[in-house]
N, C-alpha and C positions, 0 to 999 in steps of 0.2 A: 503494499500500500503506500503510495507517494503521499505528500503534502496536499497536492490538490484533492486528490481522492479523499484524504482524511477531512480536509474542510467543507467538501461538498457531503460527506456522510455526515458529519456531527450537525451541518445545519439543517439537517431532516432529523437528527436525534435518532440516528438507527444503528449506533453503535450503543453496546450494553456497558453498564459500568462493570461489567465482570472481565472486560477484555480491556479495561484502561492501562492495567499493568504492562500490557504487551504492546500497547503502542509506542515502539520505541524510533518508529519511522517520524515521529512529528518533532521536530526541531522546537528549543526552547524561544522562540522569539515572538514579537509581536509588533505589529505596524498596523497602521490607521486602518488598513482593508482585511485584517486579519482578525483570527480567534484566539482569545485567552481561555486556558483551562486552570479554574480555580476548584482546589478541595478544602473541605471541611469536615469535620467529625461529627459535627450535629446534624440536626434534622429542622428544616424549615416545616411548621405543619400550619401556616396560614398565609396568605398574601395581605391579609387586612391588619394593620397593626391596632387597629381600634376594637377589633372582635374581641368578644370574650375568650380567654385561654390561648391566645396567640403567644408564642415564646420566644424568648431573647432572639435565637438565632433569625428568626422571621423578620426582624425589625430592619434589617438590612434592604430588604424589599422598598420598604417606605423610604430609607436613604436614595436609592439608586433610581426609582420609578417615579416618585413625586417630587414637587417642588414645596418650598416654605418660603413664607413672607421674608426670612432672614437666614443669615448662615454666617461661619466665623471664616475670617482670612485665612492665611497659612505663615507658619514661622519655622525658622531651621535651629534646630536642638545643637546643643554643644558637641554630640556625635555625628551632626552631618545629616542627620534624619528629620523628616518635614513632620508637624503637628499642626492640629490647627489651633487659633489663637485666640484666647477668651477676650483678649482685650482689644480685638480686631473685629468689630460687628461690622457685615456688610450686607448688602441686598441679594436677595435671591429673585424671587418674583416679585419683589417690591424694587421699585426705581429710585424711589426716595421713601423717607418717612420724616416725621415731625413731631417732637413731643410739647405738650400744653405748659405753660408756665408753671402751673401745679403739679405737672406730671401724670395728671389723671386723664389725659386724652392723647392718643395716638393715633395719628393720621397717616395711613401708606397710601402712595401712588403706585399703581400695579405698571410694569413694563407690558409692553404687546407682546404676549404669548399664545399658543393654541394648546389644547390638549392633543393627545394622539389622534383623535377621529377629527381634527381640523377646526372643532369648534373654538372661539375665544376665551381664554379665562379671564373671569369676570371676579367683580367685588362680589356679588352673589355667591359664586362657587367658595368663596372664601368663609363667607358667612356660614353657607349651609354646613362647610367641613368643620369650622368650629364650633357649630350648633351641635353636631353629631359628637365632637369629642368629648363634650361638656355634660352630653346627656346619656350617653350610652352605659355609663359608670365603669366601676373598675380603675385599672391603671391608666387609661387614657384620661379619665375624667380628673384623678388626682394629679396626675403630672400637669394637667392644664391648670388646677387650683395654685399650684406651686408658683405660676404666674398672675395670682390672683384674678383668673377669667375663670368664673363658675356658672356663668348664668348666658343663655342665648341672647339676653336682654342687652348685654354688654358689648354685644357686636352689630355694626351696623353700616350697610351697603349703601353709601352714599349715592354714588352710580357706578356706571360700569367698571371704572379703573379707582375708585375712592373706597376706602375702607377703612372704618374707624373702631379703635376699642375704647370703651370707656371704663376707667378701672376707679373702684371704691377708695383707693388711695394710692398714692406715686410707689413705685417699687421697684428694686433694683434687677429683679431676676425677671422681671414680664418680658422684656426686649430678648435676653438669652435665652428664654424659654419657647419662643418663636421659631430657634434653630434646631428644636428638638425633633425628633423622628415621628413624636405624635402630631406636631402642628403641621401636619400635610395638607395640601389642597386637594381636593377630588373633584373631579369633573360631575357637577350635581346632576346633570340634565340625563345625562347617561345613566349614574347611578339610580335616578328616581323611575327611569323608564322600567327597572328591575326590581322597584319597591312594592311591596304588599301592604295590605293593613295590617297583618301581622310581623312585617320586617319592614317598617318605614324607613330604615336606614340603610336598607340594600345590604345586609352583614351577608346574606347568603351569597349574592351575587358576587360581592367583593372580595370573599373570600377568597375565591378562585379566579377572578377577573379582575386585576387593577385597571384604574381609570384615571391616570394621573398626566401630567404635562412635563415629566421628569424626563432624564437624559437618555433612560433603557424603558424600552418596553417588554413584557416577559414573553418570549416566543413560546415557550412552554413549560410546564412544570408537573414533573411526576414525582409526586411526596415519596420521601426516601431512597429518592436517587440522585434527581438532579433538577435544577431550574437553569433554562438559559434565558438570557438577557440578550435583545437586540437593540442596538443603538438607533436614538429618534435622532432623524436627520434634520429636524426641525426646533431641536432644542433650544430655547430662547434664555435661558438662565445662566448661561455660561460656557465654556469653550467646549465643542463635543469632544466626546471622549476619543481616546486613541485607538479603541478595538470596534470592530463591527460588532463584535457578538462575544460573548463571555458565557462559557460553559461552567456553573457551577455544580460540582460533583459531591455528593455526600460519600464519604471514605471512613466510616466508623475507626476503622484500625488506624491508630497512630503510627505503626511501624509501616504500613502500605504507604499511608500518605507520604512519608519521609522516602520509602523506596521510588515513589514514584517522582517526587523532586530530584533526588539524587539522580535518577537516568533520565532526566530531561524530559519527562511525558507530561510534566505540566510546568505551570510559571510560576506559581504563587499557594502555599499551604498557610491556612489560616490558625491562628490561637495553636501556636507549637506549643507542646509540652516542655516545660524547662530544660529537663535532660536531653532532649532532641536539640533544643535551641542551641545549648551549649556545644553538643557535640557538633552540628553542622556546621556553627560558625567555624571552625576550624576548616572547612572545606573551602578553597579557592572557587569552587564552581557554584557555590551556594551564598547569597546575599541573606542574612538574618538581621532583624531590627528588632530591637527589645526597648519598649517605652515604658517607664515608669506611669504607672495608672493614676491620673490626678485624683485626689477627692477620694480615694480608696484604699483600703486596707484589707489584710487578712487577718482574722482575729478569733481568740478563744472567748466564747460568751458561756459564763456562769448564769444559769438562769433564776432569777429572784424568786420564782415560784417554788424553788427547790429548798428547804428550810437551811440547810447549811450555808447556802449563799446569800443568804440576808444577813449574815455577820460579815461585816467589811474586814475584818482582819483575816478570815478565811479567803475572802477574794484577793486580798493583799499578798498573802501566802502564797497563792497558787502563781500571781505575777512574778514572784520572785523566784519560784520554782522552774518556770517554763525555760528549758534549754533552748534560746533565742539563737545563738550561733548555730548550733548544728541543726536547727530547723531551716535556716537560710540555706544552710551549705546543702543538706540532703533533700530537703523538698524543693526549693527554688533554685540549687545549682547555682548560689551568688546572684540571680538575676531578680533583684529585687533592693528595695531600700531598708535598712535596718530600721526598726521604730521601737528601740530599747536605749538603754544608756543615756537619757537625758541626764543634764547636770543640776537639773534644780525641780523642787516639785511647783515652782513659780514660773509660768512660761513667763520668756521675756518679749514673744512677739505673737502674731495672731497666725503665722503660717500653720497650714494644717495640709495633710496628718504632719505629725512633729514628735519626734521619740519622747517616748514617756519615761518618767524616773526609776525605770526597775532595770535591772540585769539578773543573771541567773546568781543566784545567791541561797544554797540551801539551808545554811544555818539560820538566815534571817527568815527564811520561810517556816523552818520547823519553830522557831521562836514564837512567830505571830500565832501559826495554829496551835502552839501549846496556851498562849494566852487566849483563845477564843473559846467558845462554847463545846469545841469539839477538838479538846487536845489528843483524844485516842484516833483521830481521822475517821473517814467512813466511808461509804463504797457510792461509787455513782457511775453510769455510762456516760461514755464519752461518744457523740453522735456524729457522723460527718457524711457527707452527700457522694455518695458514688461515681455520678458524675464529674466530681473534682478531685476524683483520687488519686491523679498524678501530683498533686502538692498535698492531699489531704490524708492519704493513707500515711505515709512517714511520718508528717506532722504529729498524728495522733499517736502513733507507737512511741513516737519520744517522748510526748506528754506522758502518756499512760507510765512509761518508765521512770519519769522525773517526780511525778506525783506520787509515785510508791513508794521513793525514797524519803517522802515527809510523812507517810502515813494514810494518802489516800489511795483507796483500791479502786483502779480505772478498769472498767470491762469496756471494750470497742463494738459499737453498734454503728454497722454499715447500711444507710439508707439507700435504697435506689432513688436516682434522681428523679423520677416520675413522682416519687412520693414526699421529696423534698421541702418544697415550697410551702406545701399544706401543712403538712408537721412542724417544721420550724418556723416559719415565717407568719402563718395564719394560725393555725392551732397554738404557736409558741409553747411547746409541751415538751421540749427536749433539756434535761437537768444541765448539762453541758455539752456545747457542742462548736465546732469549727463552722464558721460563717465569714463570706465576703459581701462587701457592698461597696458600691462607688457610686458618689452623687453625680449627677449629669452636671449641675450647675456649680461651677467651682468656687463655692464659698463656703467656711467652715460652719456657720449658722445653716446652712442648706443640709449638710451631713447630720448635724446634731439635731436637725428636726425629724429626719428620716429615721435615725437611728438611737436616739436617746430620750424621746418622749414616749409617754405611755400611749399604748393601741396602734401605733404607727408600726407599718408594715416590717421594717428591717430593725425593729425592737425587739429583738428576739431574745433579749435576756429579761422581760418585763420589768426593765428598770423604770423608777420614778423618783424623782426629784424637783419639789417645788420651785427651787431657785433655778435651775435648769431651765425647767417649763416657760417660766418667768423670761430669763435672759433670751432664749430661742423666741418667743413670741415678741421681744422688745427689738430683736435685732433684725430678724429673718426679711423684713421687707425696707430696712434702714439701708440708707447709702453709706459704703464703706469709709468714705471720708470724712462722716459725722463723727465729733470728736468724742461723741459715747460709744462709737461701735467697738473701737479695740480695747478699752477697758472690760467691757461686757464680754467680749470673745475670750479674753486673758481668762477672765474667771471662769467663763464656761469650760474651758480647756482644763484649768486648776482643779475643777471639781471631777471631772475625769480621770486625771492623774490620781486624785486622793481616793475615789470611790470604785474605779475600775469595774464597773458592769460589762466593760469590752477592753479585754489583752490584747493590744495590738501586737502581732507577731512580727509583719514585715509590710511594706507596700509593694503590693505584685508588680509585675511587667506584663506587659501585653506582647507577645513574641509572633512575629511573622517571618516566615522564610520563604525566599524567591530565588529566582534566575537572575543572574549578576547583571542581565541585558535590559531588565524590566524597571522601569523609572517611576516616579509619581506616588508611591505609596505613601499615605499620609495618616498618621493616629489621628483618631476621633474619640473625644469621652465616653461616647455611647458603644465603644469597641465594635462597632461593625465595619465591614469593609466598604470604603467609598471605591467603587469600580469606576467610577466616571474620570479620576484621575492617572489611571494607571496608562503607560505607555511604553513600547520599545524604545531602545537607543538607535 
């Protein structure tokens, strides 16, 4: 099979995933009229990010097939790799925007753009899309609320190209929140043609049929196998993608994904396990990019619903017992940022995340446990997500051994990934567990809102502190240059240091491996692959 035959065959999606390892004839290069092959280990379960039950891997469809009003620019990191730039807000569908003097009215002027079917993108489409996001409930509605947008009445289509958002108060999060994968603009006329009385938001139709104006259209979706993107030649919101077609193959085995990359059968592998990233980095024929994930931590969570963890001395004892360096070396293969060894229990700045003032000290851990109501220790299960086993398995084993040395008997509880979100985040029933959360909007108050406020999704420790709740409420919408902001954030972090309802292990990195002649890869806070910017040299 030559390259022309391969591209012809893949355009019709006639090549089964089982044959992918044998496609040695396909050179690893990508020009504007060519096909890129990308692999991932997870499964896309819906093409509609607003639909209930849509999983994280599916978010990339929103990134690549839909436009948002706003986006972020790009910056070059110290290692030469590219990242989104939180400080550089730019228009996507919005040609321009204005903020009223009181910060409560946002006015957007839309650029001239069309949906895939040729219909013009209008302010009515933006309103319908935002109405949908705040009405359907679940994660989309919660994420929209982070930008103080909670009701359809806040959205106004003034004319075809003028769209307004009315806010109850000024907020530093509203504009950045419009860059998220949730804030997409849908072809409302097309969607409504497929709506029913029982499904007024066309969730059944959009589940399998995206209706966007974005850089890529979906040519074919075979759940559990592959998704094929085809370039939209009329995309108006940015530079046309370098590839005519991108085949996204689902390959569950990490070793198979690695082999495909090493043999040159694919151009890029997403979310590479740390060990593979370390070893692939030594290959001249492979380019590896490891980017620390902003506003994100791998943590050990003692659940305060479990009686021993209601004693802060027990939680501090565990924080002193954790073998941090061994975890970073053996679980992350040093591809992460240490979050231990802080010099003071009082933070000097508001950087987040920042190292906590703990390190491995078993004598101090034993002394704290002896002072607690549980001097003889106790038994506790340590749970982790099997879907995160590449880092969580070795981390759990190291913690099990360390806590055993101070008198806490730990048994490991391996939970299938399909059940993890419900048990850990929804039911919040796991006494001790490993968790990961990264805030999309890069401010410390946003992280604390999700992870330290009682009842919020990522507060799987069931932690509650009245002062922290008040500080989050006061700072969430406050401008970061307000003179009251920094002292309140420092106090918030100081309480987190002292009470450790979440014990930071390290700040993880997102690892991506690709052929050396592929350019354009850009890290994004949502951790999804932006296919729009990939191109060959």
